[in-house]
VEXDREN-2710 file (C-alpha; in Angstrom, 1 decimal):
% VEXDREN-2710
k/r/px/py/pz
1/MET/-72.2/-6.6/35.6
2/TRP/-73.1/-8.0/32.2
3/ASP/-76.6/-9.1/33.2
4/VAL/-77.3/-5.8/35.0
5/PHE/-76.2/-3.6/32.1
6/VAL/-77.2/-5.7/29.0
7/ASN/-80.1/-7.8/30.2
8/GLY/-81.4/-5.3/32.8
9/PHE/-80.8/-1.7/31.7
10/CYS/-80.5/-2.1/28.0
11/SER/-83.4/-4.5/27.6
12/SER/-85.8/-2.4/29.6
13/SER/-88.8/-0.6/28.0
14/LEU/-87.2/2.7/29.1
15/ILE/-84.5/2.5/26.4
16/GLY/-85.4/3.1/22.8
17/TYR/-84.0/0.8/20.1
18/ARG/-81.6/3.5/18.7
19/THR/-80.1/4.1/22.1
20/ARG/-80.0/0.3/22.8
21/ARG/-78.1/-0.2/19.6
22/ILE/-75.5/2.4/20.6
23/LEU/-75.1/0.9/24.1
24/LEU/-74.8/-2.7/22.8
25/ARG/-72.1/-1.5/20.4
26/LEU/-70.1/-0.2/23.4
27/VAL/-69.9/-3.8/24.8
28/GLY/-68.6/-5.1/21.5
29/MET/-71.6/-6.2/19.4
30/LYS/-71.5/-5.5/15.7
31/LEU/-74.9/-3.8/15.0
32/ALA/-75.3/-2.0/11.6
33/GLN/-77.3/1.1/11.1
34/GLN/-81.0/0.6/10.6
35/THR/-81.2/-2.3/13.0
36/ALA/-83.3/-2.8/16.0
37/ILE/-83.3/-5.1/19.1
38/HIS/-86.6/-4.7/20.9
39/LYS/-87.1/-4.7/24.7
40/GLY/-87.0/-7.8/26.8
41/CYS/-84.3/-9.7/24.9
42/TYR/-81.8/-11.7/26.8
43/ILE/-78.3/-11.7/25.3
44/SER/-75.5/-13.9/26.6
45/GLY/-72.1/-12.8/25.2
46/ASN/-71.1/-10.1/22.7
47/ASN/-70.6/-12.3/19.6
48/LEU/-73.7/-10.9/17.9
49/VAL/-73.6/-9.5/14.4
50/LEU/-76.8/-7.8/13.1
51/GLU/-76.6/-6.5/9.6
52/LYS/-78.4/-3.6/7.9
53/GLY/-82.2/-3.6/7.9
54/SER/-82.6/-6.5/10.4
55/TYR/-84.4/-6.6/13.7
56/ILE/-84.9/-8.9/16.7
57/ASN/-88.4/-8.7/18.2
58/ARG/-89.3/-8.8/21.9
59/ASN/-88.4/-11.5/24.4
60/CYS/-85.8/-13.4/22.3
61/VAL/-82.9/-15.3/23.8
62/ILE/-79.6/-15.0/22.0
63/ASP/-76.8/-17.1/23.5
64/CYS/-73.7/-15.9/21.6
65/ALA/-71.1/-16.5/24.3
66/HIS/-69.7/-19.6/22.8
67/ALA/-70.0/-18.9/19.0
68/PRO/-71.1/-16.0/16.9
69/VAL/-74.7/-15.5/15.9
70/VAL/-74.8/-13.7/12.6
71/ILE/-78.1/-12.3/11.3
72/GLY/-77.8/-11.1/7.7
73/GLU/-79.4/-8.1/5.9
74/ASN/-83.2/-7.5/6.1
75/VAL/-84.0/-10.4/8.4
76/GLY/-86.8/-10.2/10.9
77/ILE/-86.7/-12.4/14.0
78/GLY/-90.2/-13.0/15.5
79/PHE/-91.3/-12.9/19.2
80/ASN/-89.8/-15.3/21.7
81/CYS/-87.2/-16.9/19.4
82/SER/-84.1/-18.5/20.8
83/PHE/-80.6/-18.8/19.2
84/LEU/-78.4/-21.0/21.3
85/THR/-74.7/-21.7/20.8
86/THR/-74.1/-23.6/24.0
87/ASN/-73.0/-27.2/23.7
88/HIS/-72.6/-30.1/26.2
89/ASN/-69.9/-32.7/26.0
90/TYR/-71.4/-36.2/26.3
END
């Protein structure tokens, strides 16, 4: 269900960034006012914190299922960036 809602419906171009912010808050992400997550982003987990004035541009991958990803105030993330918290035991 997570992929269908978050990475399907919420990341589609039919949803504006204000509505997307509201919907992603409902699943537990901490998104301040004046933030934006643009379409096409893949988000794994709800440990995302996006502080005031920051945005994530299109087609980014944010793996925050295993550890939090915290993006401070007034930070701009470019196109196609990846934040990965996954680890493998060797």
